[in-house]
C-alpha positions in Angstrom: 21.7 -10.4 7.0 22.3 -12.2 3.8 20.2 -10.9 0.9 18.8 -14.2 -0.2 18.0 -15.1 3.3 16.2 -11.8 3.9 14.1 -12.4 0.6 13.2 -15.8 1.7 12.0 -14.5 5.1 9.9 -11.8 3.5 8.3 -14.5 1.1 7.5 -16.5 4.3 5.7 -13.5 5.7 3.9 -12.2 2.5 3.6 -15.5 0.3 3.9 -13.7 -3.0 3.7 -16.9 -4.9 0.0 -17.1 -4.0 -0.8 -14.0 -6.1 -1.1 -13.4 -9.8 0.1 -9.8 -9.8 0.7 -6.9 -12.2 4.4 -6.7 -11.5 7.3 -8.8 -10.1 7.2 -9.3 -6.3 10.6 -9.8 -4.7 14.0 -8.7 -5.8 13.9 -6.4 -8.8 17.5 -5.1 -8.9 20.4 -6.9 -7.3 22.9 -5.1 -5.2 25.2 -6.0 -2.3 24.7 -9.4 -0.5 25.0 -8.1 3.1 22.0 -6.2 4.4 22.1 -4.1 7.4 19.9 -1.0 6.6 16.7 -1.1 4.6 14.9 2.0 3.4 11.2 1.6 2.8 8.9 3.7 0.7 5.6 3.5 -1.2 6.7 4.1 -4.8 9.9 4.0 -6.8 11.4 7.4 -7.7 14.7 8.9 -8.3 14.0 11.0 -5.0 13.5 8.0 -3.0 16.5 6.3 -4.4 18.7 9.3 -3.6 17.4 9.3 -0.1 18.5 5.8 0.3 22.0 6.7 -1.0 22.0 9.6 1.6 21.0 7.1 4.3 23.7 4.5 3.2 20.9 2.0 2.8 21.7 -1.5 1.5 18.1 -2.3 0.3 15.1 -0.3 -0.8 11.8 -2.0 -0.1 8.7 -0.5 -1.8 5.1 -1.3 -2.6 5.2 0.0 -6.2 8.2 -1.4 -8.0 10.0 -0.6 -11.3 8.6 -3.3 -13.5 4.9 -3.8 -14.4 3.1 -6.1 -16.8 1.3 -3.3 -18.6 4.4 -1.2 -19.1 4.2 0.2 -22.7 7.9 -0.3 -23.3 8.8 -3.3 -21.1 12.1 -4.3 -22.6 13.9 -1.0 -22.8 16.0 0.6 -20.1 16.0 4.3 -21.0 15.0 7.7 -19.8 13.6 7.9 -16.3 14.0 4.0 -15.8 17.7 4.2 -16.8 18.3 7.1 -14.4 16.7 5.2 -11.5 18.5 1.9 -12.2 21.8 3.6 -12.7 21.5 5.2 -9.3 20.9 1.8 -7.7 23.7 0.0 -9.5 26.2 2.8 -8.9 25.6 2.6 -5.3 25.2 -1.3 -5.0 21.7 -0.9 -3.5 19.1 -3.7 -3.8 15.6 -3.0 -4.8 12.7 -5.3 -3.8 8.9 -4.7 -4.3 5.7 -6.2 -2.9 2.4 -5.2 -4.5 -0.7 -7.3 -3.9 0.8 -9.3 -1.1 1.3 -6.1 0.8 -2.2 -4.9 0.2 -3.9 -8.1 1.3 -1.9 -9.4 4.2 -4.4 -10.0 7.1 -2.1 -8.4 9.7 0.3 -6.0 8.1 -1.3 -5.3 4.7 -2.5 -1.9 3.8 -6.3 -2.8 4.2 -5.7 -4.4 7.6 -3.5 -1.5 8.7 -6.1 1.2 7.7 -8.6 -0.8 9.9 -6.2 -0.9 12.8 -5.3 2.8 12.5 -9.0 3.7 12.5 -9.6 1.5 15.6 -12.1 -0.7 13.6 -12.8 -4.3 14.1 -12.3 -6.5 11.0 -15.2 -8.8 10.6 -14.7 -10.2 7.1 -12.5 -10.1 4.0 -12.4 -11.0 0.3 -9.5 -11.0 -2.1 -8.9 -7.2 -2.6 -10.7 -5.8 0.4 -11.6 -6.0 4.1 -14.8 -5.4 6.0 -14.7 -3.7 9.3 -16.9 -1.9 11.7 -16.5 0.8 14.4 -17.2 -0.2 18.0 -20.5 1.9 17.7 -22.0 3.7 14.7 -20.4 7.0 13.8 -21.5 10.1 12.0 -20.2 10.1 8.4 -18.6 13.5 8.8 -16.9 12.5 12.1 -15.8 9.3 10.5 -14.3 11.3 7.5 -12.4 13.5 9.8 -10.9 10.5 11.6 -9.8 9.1 8.3 -8.1 12.4 7.4 -6.4 12.4 11.0 -5.2 8.9 11.0 -4.1 8.6 7.4 -2.6 12.1 7.3 -4.7 13.0 4.3 -7.3 15.3 3.0 -10.0 12.9 1.7 -12.9 13.5 -0.6 -16.2 12.5 0.9 -19.2 11.5 -1.2 -22.0 11.0 1.4 -24.3 8.8 -0.8 -25.2 6.3 2.0 -26.5 6.4 5.6 -25.5 9.2 7.9 -24.3 6.6 10.5 -21.3 4.5 9.5 -21.7 0.8 10.7 -20.0 -1.4 8.1 -16.9 -0.2 6.4 -15.3 -1.8 3.3 -11.6 -1.0 2.8 -9.7 -1.5 -0.5 -6.6 0.6 -0.6 -5.0 2.2 -3.7 -7.0 2.0 -6.8 -9.6 -0.4 -5.3 -12.9 1.4 -6.1 -13.7 -1.3 -8.6 -14.3 -3.6 -5.6 -17.7 -2.0 -4.9 -19.7 -5.2 -5.9 -18.0 -7.1 -3.1 -18.6 -4.3 -0.7 -22.4 -4.4 -1.6 -22.5 -8.1 -1.1 -21.1 -7.6 2.4 -23.7 -5.0 3.2 -21.2 -2.2 3.6 -22.6 1.2 4.0 -19.2 3.1 3.6 -16.3 2.3 1.2 -12.6 3.7 1.9 -10.2 3.6 -1.1 -7.4 5.6 -2.5 -8.5 6.8 -5.9 -11.5 6.4 -8.3 -12.4 6.7 -11.9 -14.9 9.3 -12.8 -17.6 6.8 -13.6 -17.3 5.4 -10.1 -18.8 8.4 -8.5 -22.2 7.9 -10.1 -22.1 4.2 -9.4 -21.7 4.7 -5.8 -24.4 7.4 -5.8 -26.9 5.0 -7.4 -25.9 2.1 -5.2 -26.3 4.4 -2.0 -22.8 3.7 -0.7 -20.8 6.3 1.1 -17.4 6.7 -0.6 -14.2 8.2 1.0 -11.3 8.7 -1.4 -8.2 9.1 0.7 -5.4 9.1 -1.8 -3.5 6.2 -3.4 -0.4 7.1 -1.6 -1.8 7.7 1.8 -3.8 4.5 1.8 -0.8 2.5 0.9 2.0 3.7 3.1 1.0 1.8 6.3 1.7 -1.7 5.0 5.3 -1.0 3.9 5.9 0.8 7.3 4.5 -2.2 9.1 6.7 -4.6 7.1 9.8 -2.5 7.8 9.0 -2.5 11.6 8.4 -6.3 11.6 11.8 -6.9 9.8 13.5 -4.6 12.3 12.1 -6.4 15.3 12.5 -9.8 14.0 16.0 -9.6 12.5 17.5 -6.7 14.3 17.9 -4.7 11.0 17.8 -1.0 10.8 14.9 0.2 8.8 14.0 3.8 7.7 10.7 4.9 6.1 11.1 7.7 3.6 7.9 9.7 3.3 7.6 11.5 -0.1 4.1 13.0 0.2 1.7 12.5 -2.7 -1.9 13.7 -2.3 -3.1 11.6 -5.3 
């Protein structure tokens, strides 16, 4: 598939223009025009890029790209960034990244996919999170174990809320700051990837269960789902490269 046509099709799926994001969504490093094999991954790294080379990929598609608004040195290509980009250019591999659009998509976004993986029913959403519920209330320890099983993680549980889980707010990655929205939606349990130290006391005082399942492990489902969709819709080969990260 032609690179430009593929990027246009991904834009039609994720609508990145609708988001004011922290980094560039879409093509970040240009490679060959003809795309037959896409490697997907969560975050950029030299290890991921080398796996793409080993797999003879034409494009790498990630959730966390190379370029961010808050980068302290945004106009220099040196050190780790130079090594990563050099590997892409040497092997003529494209890099495309989708951040918030891949968190919030109602069907293949990270929040939606966590809800599906946990067999929850999505009953509401706001920008940045989704409200879901189990088919029947679950004991918080049982629910935590199911999170660990389905997300392949070892989560931290802070049981500050009811013992029975009935309304679950999901905000993947570093989404703990979304707790006010969870409270407005009367959630009793909050799933996210990582938290700041101060969040723990806030959740305790608000009486809200908190499950911290890892930034990486809460954000690998979306890019996998996008890869599967592209494979089915356009007959492209896609390979997810899992580089585990407990954080």
